[in-house]
C-alpha positions, 0 to 999 in steps of 0.5 A, spaced: 936 888 209 940 885 203 938 884 196 941 880 191 936 880 183 940 876 178 937 878 172 938 871 166 936 868 160 935 860 160 936 859 153 943 860 156 944 857 163 940 854 168 937 859 173 941 861 178 940 854 185 941 860 191 935 863 188 929 864 194 924 867 190 925 866 181 920 870 177 920 866 170 917 871 164 919 867 157 911 864 157 907 869 160 909 876 158 910 878 151 917 877 148 920 884 145 926 879 142 920 878 137 920 885 134 925 886 129 926 893 132 927 890 139 931 885 138 939 888 138 937 891 144 938 889 152 935 893 158 939 898 157 935 902 152 929 906 152 926 902 147 927 895 151 925 898 156 918 902 155 916 895 151 916 890 158 913 896 162 907 897 158 906 890 157 901 887 161 901 884 166 908 887 169 907 893 173 902 887 179 907 882 176 912 887 180 908 889 185 906 882 188 914 881 188 914 887 191 910 885 196 913 877 197 920 881 199 917 885 204 914 879 207 922 876 208 924 883 211 920 882 216 921 875 216 926 873 224 932 871 220 932 877 215 939 880 218 943 875 217 942 872 211 941 876 204 934 874 199 936 873 193 931 873 187 933 871 180 929 874 174 928 870 168 926 870 160 929 867 153 935 870 153 937 875 157 936 881 155 929 885 155 923 883 159 928 879 166 933 885 165 928 891 164 924 887 172 930 887 175 931 893 175 924 896 176 924 892 183 931 894 185 928 902 184 922 900 187 926 896 193 931 901 194 926 907 196 924 902 201 930 902 204 932 895 201 941 894 200 940 892 193 946 888 188 944 888 181 947 883 177 945 882 169 948 875 168 946 874 160 946 882 158 953 881 155 952 876 151 950 876 144 942 875 142 939 867 142 936 866 135 930 862 135 923 861 132 918 866 134 914 862 141 
């Protein structure tokens, strides 16, 4: 099955409206942004990847989302309609990007064609008070 994954930041633009599954990470998972050493990094930096991967609950969320995507892949419309998964956090630079990358990798290992887009990864850090 063809799958599109879009990572995004809520503080830049709203979530994609055409997503079948939307994961909202910005209130329930620790934000690397609050660590000054990680704030300017992105989902492409090893320290940010490590921080997100070891966030409590992320591995379970990935497993649950993979199971959900597999259910869509077994549906009658799987061949005709690509599945769109949107993953958002506050500014789209850490949690959403890393989680999207990890999910894409797991889905590819199961034979799915995955297109991954990081909508807001290139945008500047959004300065805000820690949540």
